[in-house]
One Martini backbone bead per residue (centre of mass of N, CA, C, O) as a GRO file, in nm:
protein
  330
    1MET     BB    1   4.316  -2.815  -0.318
    2ASN     BB    2   4.102  -2.705  -0.091
    3TYR     BB    3   3.768  -2.560  -0.073
    4ASP     BB    4   3.557  -2.285   0.011
    5SER     BB    5   3.323  -2.022   0.000
    6GLU     BB    6   3.499  -1.876   0.241
    7ASN     BB    7   3.714  -1.816   0.075
    8LYS     BB    8   3.918  -1.637  -0.091
    9VAL     BB    9   3.896  -1.405  -0.341
   10LEU     BB   10   4.109  -1.377  -0.615
   11LEU     BB   11   3.892  -1.374  -0.862
   12GLU     BB   12   3.695  -1.122  -1.046
   13VAL     BB   13   3.424  -1.132  -1.280
   14GLU     BB   14   3.247  -0.856  -1.457
   15ASN     BB   15   3.085  -0.828  -1.740
   16LEU     BB   16   3.255  -0.957  -1.965
   17LYS     BB   17   3.397  -0.827  -2.274
   18LYS     BB   18   3.478  -0.947  -2.626
   19TYR     BB   19   3.557  -0.769  -2.918
   20PHE     BB   20   3.595  -0.807  -3.275
   21ASP     BB   21   3.699  -0.649  -3.542
   22ILE     BB   22   3.539  -0.625  -3.867
   23LYS     BB   23   3.527  -0.646  -4.212
   24GLN     BB   24   3.233  -0.603  -4.466
   25GLY     BB   25   3.262  -0.401  -4.663
   26PHE     BB   26   3.248  -0.072  -4.744
   27GLY     BB   27   3.351  -0.006  -4.436
   28LYS     BB   28   3.206  -0.211  -4.268
   29ASN     BB   29   3.134  -0.279  -3.931
   30ASN     BB   30   3.203  -0.550  -3.711
   31TYR     BB   31   3.144  -0.826  -3.466
   32VAL     BB   32   3.306  -1.047  -3.255
   33LYS     BB   33   3.134  -1.215  -2.987
   34ALA     BB   34   3.331  -1.391  -2.778
   35VAL     BB   35   3.248  -1.220  -2.512
   36GLU     BB   36   2.936  -1.220  -2.300
   37ASP     BB   37   2.870  -1.129  -1.995
   38VAL     BB   38   3.088  -1.238  -1.777
   39SER     BB   39   3.055  -1.411  -1.451
   40PHE     BB   40   3.299  -1.474  -1.183
   41LYS     BB   41   3.469  -1.684  -0.939
   42ILE     BB   42   3.793  -1.730  -0.774
   43TYR     BB   43   3.938  -1.926  -0.544
   44LYS     BB   44   4.174  -1.981  -0.331
   45GLY     BB   45   4.316  -2.296  -0.432
   46GLU     BB   46   4.162  -2.353  -0.689
   47THR     BB   47   3.997  -2.531  -0.961
   48PHE     BB   48   3.879  -2.384  -1.259
   49GLY     BB   49   3.669  -2.509  -1.487
   50LEU     BB   50   3.660  -2.485  -1.859
   51VAL     BB   51   3.388  -2.539  -2.082
   52GLY     BB   52   3.344  -2.621  -2.440
   53GLU     BB   53   3.323  -2.549  -2.744
   54SER     BB   54   3.461  -2.468  -3.014
   55GLY     BB   55   3.447  -2.113  -3.012
   56CYS     BB   56   3.316  -2.009  -2.715
   57GLY     BB   57   3.570  -1.835  -2.550
   58LYS     BB   58   3.785  -1.955  -2.352
   59THR     BB   59   4.056  -1.832  -2.438
   60THR     BB   60   3.972  -1.538  -2.447
   61LEU     BB   61   3.904  -1.522  -2.145
   62GLY     BB   62   4.182  -1.603  -2.031
   63ARG     BB   63   4.340  -1.363  -2.173
   64ALA     BB   64   4.166  -1.129  -2.061
   65ILE     BB   65   4.218  -1.165  -1.758
   66ILE     BB   66   4.548  -1.119  -1.808
   67ARG     BB   67   4.581  -0.906  -2.051
   68LEU     BB   68   4.675  -1.010  -2.346
   69ILE     BB   69   4.394  -0.905  -2.391
   70GLU     BB   70   4.163  -0.656  -2.437
   71PRO     BB   71   3.894  -0.572  -2.310
   72THR     BB   72   3.594  -0.406  -2.373
   73SER     BB   73   3.440  -0.485  -2.098
   74GLY     BB   74   3.420  -0.444  -1.754
   75LYS     BB   75   3.551  -0.640  -1.462
   76ILE     BB   76   3.873  -0.682  -1.286
   77THR     BB   77   3.964  -0.870  -0.988
   78TYR     BB   78   4.278  -0.887  -0.798
   79ASP     BB   79   4.315  -0.922  -0.480
   80GLY     BB   80   4.134  -0.634  -0.462
   81ASP     BB   81   4.235  -0.542  -0.748
   82VAL     BB   82   4.189  -0.334  -1.010
   83ILE     BB   83   4.276  -0.431  -1.360
   84PHE     BB   84   3.983  -0.373  -1.481
   85ASP     BB   85   3.784  -0.086  -1.622
   86GLY     BB   86   3.560   0.002  -1.861
   87GLU     BB   87   3.449   0.275  -1.751
   88ASN     BB   88   3.726   0.424  -1.644
   89LYS     BB   89   3.993   0.347  -1.799
   90LYS     BB   90   4.214   0.239  -1.622
   91ASN     BB   91   4.567   0.251  -1.608
   92VAL     BB   92   4.725  -0.045  -1.547
   93ASN     BB   93   5.000  -0.179  -1.406
   94MET     BB   94   5.099  -0.514  -1.497
   95VAL     BB   95   5.379  -0.604  -1.397
   96PRO     BB   96   5.317  -0.707  -1.104
   97TYR     BB   97   5.095  -0.925  -1.221
   98ARG     BB   98   5.283  -1.110  -1.391
   99ARG     BB   99   5.387  -1.263  -1.142
  100LYS     BB  100   5.091  -1.371  -1.047
  101MET     BB  101   5.016  -1.405  -1.360
  102GLN     BB  102   4.985  -1.697  -1.565
  103ILE     BB  103   5.063  -1.909  -1.862
  104ILE     BB  104   4.953  -2.202  -2.037
  105PHE     BB  105   4.987  -2.318  -2.343
  106GLN     BB  106   4.857  -2.523  -2.581
  107ASP     BB  107   5.109  -2.478  -2.785
  108PRO     BB  108   5.434  -2.536  -2.730
  109SER     BB  109   5.572  -2.493  -3.016
  110ALA     BB  110   5.447  -2.195  -3.048
  111SER     BB  111   5.540  -2.065  -2.746
  112LEU     BB  112   5.838  -2.123  -2.835
  113ASP     BB  113   6.138  -1.993  -2.903
  114PRO     BB  114   6.351  -2.121  -3.150
  115ARG     BB  115   6.608  -1.908  -3.079
  116MET     BB  116   6.594  -2.024  -2.793
  117THR     BB  117   6.685  -2.146  -2.517
  118VAL     BB  118   6.568  -2.286  -2.238
  119GLY     BB  119   6.723  -2.097  -2.047
  120GLU     BB  120   6.624  -1.833  -2.184
  121ILE     BB  121   6.321  -1.875  -2.151
  122ILE     BB  122   6.317  -1.896  -1.839
  123GLY     BB  123   6.514  -1.640  -1.775
  124GLU     BB  124   6.357  -1.394  -1.882
  125ALA     BB  125   6.169  -1.341  -1.635
  126LEU     BB  126   6.405  -1.298  -1.433
  127ASP     BB  127   6.503  -1.041  -1.580
  128VAL     BB  128   6.255  -0.859  -1.580
  129HIS     BB  129   6.213  -0.901  -1.244
  130LYS     BB  130   6.472  -0.932  -1.081
  131LEU     BB  131   6.520  -1.262  -0.940
  132PHE     BB  132   6.842  -1.206  -0.908
  133GLN     BB  133   7.195  -1.258  -0.787
  134GLY     BB  134   7.353  -1.337  -1.023
  135LYS     BB  135   7.440  -1.601  -1.234
  136LEU     BB  136   7.424  -1.840  -1.031
  137GLU     BB  137   7.132  -1.800  -0.933
  138ARG     BB  138   7.006  -1.822  -1.211
  139LYS     BB  139   7.109  -2.107  -1.282
  140ASN     BB  140   6.985  -2.250  -1.033
  141ARG     BB  141   6.686  -2.178  -1.098
  142ILE     BB  142   6.667  -2.320  -1.369
  143GLU     BB  143   6.750  -2.607  -1.270
  144TYR     BB  144   6.517  -2.632  -1.070
  145LEU     BB  145   6.283  -2.611  -1.274
  146LEU     BB  146   6.360  -2.850  -1.448
  147ASP     BB  147   6.343  -3.059  -1.216
  148ARG     BB  148   6.044  -2.997  -1.135
  149VAL     BB  149   5.944  -3.098  -1.447
  150GLY     BB  150   6.141  -3.351  -1.538
  151LEU     BB  151   6.425  -3.235  -1.612
  152ASN     BB  152   6.733  -3.170  -1.725
  153THR     BB  153   6.993  -2.954  -1.688
  154GLU     BB  154   7.115  -2.988  -1.990
  155HIS     BB  155   6.855  -2.867  -2.135
  156ALA     BB  156   6.930  -2.555  -2.126
  157ASN     BB  157   7.112  -2.587  -2.415
  158ARG     BB  158   6.859  -2.628  -2.571
  159TYR     BB  159   6.608  -2.658  -2.813
  160PRO     BB  160   6.276  -2.705  -2.867
  161HIS     BB  161   6.306  -2.909  -3.124
  162GLU     BB  162   6.454  -3.136  -2.928
  163PHE     BB  163   6.159  -3.194  -2.829
  164SER     BB  164   5.889  -3.309  -2.715
  165GLY     BB  165   5.570  -3.227  -2.643
  166GLY     BB  166   5.588  -3.288  -2.337
  167GLN     BB  167   5.853  -3.131  -2.290
  168GLN     BB  168   5.756  -2.857  -2.388
  169GLN     BB  169   5.539  -2.825  -2.169
  170ARG     BB  170   5.735  -2.829  -1.932
  171ILE     BB  171   5.871  -2.569  -2.016
  172GLY     BB  172   5.616  -2.391  -1.996
  173ILE     BB  173   5.582  -2.445  -1.692
  174ALA     BB  174   5.856  -2.336  -1.596
  175ARG     BB  175   5.807  -2.049  -1.700
  176ALA     BB  176   5.557  -1.993  -1.520
  177LEU     BB  177   5.721  -2.056  -1.239
  178ALA     BB  178   5.962  -1.851  -1.227
  179VAL     BB  179   5.779  -1.606  -1.072
  180GLU     BB  180   5.595  -1.714  -0.854
  181PRO     BB  181   5.294  -1.769  -0.878
  182GLU     BB  182   4.931  -1.780  -0.798
  183PHE     BB  183   4.814  -1.769  -1.106
  184ILE     BB  184   4.692  -2.006  -1.359
  185VAL     BB  185   4.647  -2.037  -1.707
  186CYS     BB  186   4.514  -2.336  -1.849
  187ASP     BB  187   4.537  -2.376  -2.200
  188GLU     BB  188   4.506  -2.659  -2.295
  189PRO     BB  189   4.782  -2.839  -2.188
  190ILE     BB  190   4.687  -3.155  -2.316
  191SER     BB  191   4.558  -3.169  -2.618
  192ALA     BB  192   4.855  -3.228  -2.777
  193LEU     BB  193   4.873  -3.499  -2.616
  194ASP     BB  194   4.922  -3.784  -2.506
  195VAL     BB  195   4.764  -3.973  -2.280
  196SER     BB  196   5.018  -4.052  -2.103
  197ILE     BB  197   5.111  -3.751  -2.077
  198GLN     BB  198   4.863  -3.620  -1.958
  199SER     BB  199   4.879  -3.750  -1.677
  200GLN     BB  200   5.153  -3.630  -1.598
  201ILE     BB  201   5.072  -3.330  -1.614
  202VAL     BB  202   4.832  -3.339  -1.417
  203ASN     BB  203   4.994  -3.441  -1.174
  204MET     BB  204   5.193  -3.207  -1.166
  205LEU     BB  205   4.987  -2.981  -1.122
  206GLU     BB  206   4.875  -3.094  -0.851
  207ASP     BB  207   5.146  -3.097  -0.693
  208MET     BB  208   5.204  -2.788  -0.725
  209GLN     BB  209   4.949  -2.689  -0.586
  210GLU     BB  210   5.008  -2.815  -0.309
  211GLU     BB  211   5.298  -2.695  -0.267
  212LEU     BB  212   5.234  -2.370  -0.383
  213GLY     BB  213   4.932  -2.263  -0.380
  214LEU     BB  214   4.770  -2.276  -0.634
  215THR     BB  215   4.574  -2.123  -0.903
  216TYR     BB  216   4.323  -2.239  -1.137
  217LEU     BB  217   4.255  -2.208  -1.490
  218PHE     BB  218   4.092  -2.480  -1.657
  219ILE     BB  219   4.120  -2.547  -1.997
  220ALA     BB  220   3.886  -2.771  -2.172
  221HIS     BB  221   3.744  -3.067  -2.341
  222ASP     BB  222   3.797  -3.286  -2.130
  223LEU     BB  223   3.570  -3.383  -1.897
  224SER     BB  224   3.729  -3.596  -1.730
  225VAL     BB  225   3.962  -3.412  -1.655
  226VAL     BB  226   3.803  -3.183  -1.526
  227ARG     BB  227   3.680  -3.354  -1.304
  228HIS     BB  228   3.949  -3.440  -1.167
  229ILE     BB  229   4.082  -3.131  -1.123
  230SER     BB  230   3.822  -2.988  -1.034
  231THR     BB  231   3.620  -2.800  -0.819
  232ARG     BB  232   3.500  -2.617  -1.044
  233ILE     BB  233   3.246  -2.544  -1.308
  234GLY     BB  234   3.240  -2.394  -1.634
  235VAL     BB  235   2.992  -2.318  -1.890
  236MET     BB  236   3.020  -2.260  -2.239
  237TYR     BB  237   2.824  -2.054  -2.488
  238LEU     BB  238   2.879  -1.834  -2.720
  239GLY     BB  239   3.026  -1.646  -2.477
  240ASN     BB  240   2.853  -1.777  -2.255
  241MET     BB  241   2.754  -1.836  -1.934
  242VAL     BB  242   2.542  -2.120  -1.818
  243GLU     BB  243   2.728  -2.275  -1.588
  244ILE     BB  244   2.781  -2.321  -1.225
  245GLY     BB  245   2.975  -2.562  -1.026
  246ASP     BB  246   3.030  -2.827  -0.874
  247SER     BB  247   3.173  -3.090  -1.001
  248ASP     BB  248   2.974  -3.314  -0.903
  249GLU     BB  249   2.715  -3.156  -0.957
  250ILE     BB  250   2.745  -3.132  -1.264
  251TYR     BB  251   2.764  -3.449  -1.322
  252HIS     BB  252   2.487  -3.531  -1.150
  253ARG     BB  253   2.326  -3.215  -1.163
  254ALA     BB  254   2.254  -3.094  -1.423
  255LEU     BB  255   2.071  -2.812  -1.566
  256HIS     BB  256   2.159  -2.744  -1.837
  257PRO     BB  257   2.111  -2.854  -2.154
  258TYR     BB  258   2.408  -2.821  -2.254
  259THR     BB  259   2.547  -2.980  -2.027
  260LYS     BB  260   2.399  -3.246  -2.082
  261THR     BB  261   2.511  -3.281  -2.369
  262LEU     BB  262   2.812  -3.298  -2.298
  263LEU     BB  263   2.791  -3.543  -2.098
  264SER     BB  264   2.668  -3.748  -2.312
  265ALA     BB  265   2.961  -3.747  -2.477
  266VAL     BB  266   3.098  -3.912  -2.264
  267PRO     BB  267   3.287  -4.167  -2.233
  268VAL     BB  268   3.234  -4.507  -2.126
  269PRO     BB  269   3.432  -4.773  -2.023
  270ASP     BB  270   3.165  -4.927  -1.977
  271PRO     BB  271   2.979  -5.105  -2.189
  272GLU     BB  272   2.716  -5.141  -2.028
  273ALA     BB  273   2.682  -4.842  -1.945
  274ASN     BB  274   2.697  -4.726  -2.239
  275ARG     BB  275   2.424  -4.855  -2.340
  276ASN     BB  276   2.256  -4.687  -2.104
  277THR     BB  277   2.334  -4.432  -2.254
  278GLN     BB  278   2.201  -4.119  -2.343
  279ARG     BB  279   2.226  -3.946  -2.632
  280ILE     BB  280   2.253  -3.604  -2.710
  281ILE     BB  281   2.125  -3.452  -3.006
  282LEU     BB  282   2.209  -3.184  -3.190
  283GLU     BB  283   2.064  -2.944  -3.385
  284GLY     BB  284   2.250  -2.791  -3.585
  285ASP     BB  285   2.441  -2.511  -3.582
  286VAL     BB  286   2.659  -2.298  -3.478
  287PRO     BB  287   2.637  -1.990  -3.430
  288SER     BB  288   2.731  -1.678  -3.499
  289PRO     BB  289   2.922  -1.432  -3.329
  290ILE     BB  290   2.829  -1.196  -3.517
  291ASN     BB  291   2.509  -1.326  -3.521
  292PRO     BB  292   2.347  -1.381  -3.270
  293PRO     BB  293   2.097  -1.482  -3.109
  294SER     BB  294   1.828  -1.415  -2.959
  295GLY     BB  295   1.829  -1.426  -2.643
  296CYS     BB  296   1.895  -1.735  -2.621
  297ARG     BB  297   2.172  -1.878  -2.776
  298PHE     BB  298   2.048  -2.192  -2.751
  299HIS     BB  299   1.760  -2.209  -2.887
  300THR     BB  300   1.836  -2.331  -3.183
  301ARG     BB  301   1.922  -2.629  -3.018
  302CYS     BB  302   1.701  -2.662  -2.813
  303PRO     BB  303   1.465  -2.908  -2.704
  304TYR     BB  304   1.319  -2.681  -2.481
  305ALA     BB  305   1.222  -2.449  -2.635
  306LYS     BB  306   1.074  -2.133  -2.611
  307GLU     BB  307   0.949  -1.828  -2.678
  308ILE     BB  308   1.120  -1.676  -2.455
  309CYS     BB  309   1.402  -1.767  -2.563
  310LYS     BB  310   1.387  -1.572  -2.823
  311GLU     BB  311   1.340  -1.283  -2.653
  312LYS     BB  312   1.496  -1.354  -2.374
  313VAL     BB  313   1.742  -1.312  -2.156
  314PRO     BB  314   1.858  -1.500  -1.928
  315GLU     BB  315   1.890  -1.529  -1.592
  316TRP     BB  316   2.129  -1.511  -1.351
  317ARG     BB  317   2.114  -1.793  -1.121
  318GLU     BB  318   2.059  -1.940  -0.801
  319ILE     BB  319   1.928  -2.247  -0.781
  320GLU     BB  320   2.151  -2.351  -0.595
  321PRO     BB  321   2.388  -2.389  -0.386
  322GLU     BB  322   2.649  -2.284  -0.584
  323HIS     BB  323   2.430  -2.302  -0.833
  324PHE     BB  324   2.449  -2.184  -1.164
  325ALA     BB  325   2.213  -2.034  -1.406
  326ALA     BB  326   2.089  -1.978  -1.764
  327CYS     BB  327   1.733  -2.041  -1.761
  328HIS     BB  328   1.387  -2.057  -1.828
  329ILE     BB  329   1.322  -2.372  -1.730
  330LEU     BB  330   1.428  -2.345  -1.410
   0.00000   0.00000   0.00000
């Protein structure tokens, strides 16, 4: 589904933080700063891609947005309603929003209860939200969802371990669709699957978005897949959002040095073009989120770092229309 910046804002995240407490001996407390001061908007009907290295906070951000884990501070607004406000600590009843906001987990084998049949897994949400009248309507709804994701109706009586990885992910998608949501967090839904199965799942997600008017937060490592499916892309590094822009704009005119580094690592299928592509190699290891660097968190690995990068956190700015970045050299 296409969108433009005048479309309705479905989800807005403002200065979101998520810290995890850890013990460091002798009763001393410290924090893993998994998500640090992240702000962005997702428009109704779009797919917002979220990329970055492993451990940068993508999954934590996705789960905090739908409050599977509680954020530390910040503000989350869904369709005009504040569902989390770190300052006021308002206790919002999330049950009505569980119908509107769903998640597809990264590892389908770990996210499906092995003691429940597929029918019970999909039907559980129907039971919780009372979305059927009578057993026949419930059964018909489960069979419709199985058919919608490319499975057979007799699969309802089987257990998750009887399916392949791709089929298990389809079950996870059917479970997410059961309550007729508006917004789905796709947490690396294809990373554990074979390449041929990945394309099937991506195509299915696109078809469902067009048919049902869904909005996605699509978290992934594979930048080529993100480019294919996303309307806009956000790039994270060590808990911070460093760049947001239109998908084509990010790929053709990336601004932040870290984004350029990620894009240089994408394999090019044309051998001739691949030889002419210059790979940017970062030096050093990713810093610890327990004790992140001062100033710009990327300055310890950035080839363009200046003295100000070590001292001052870069301001989040709109460098070009609808193209945002946080970098001192821009």
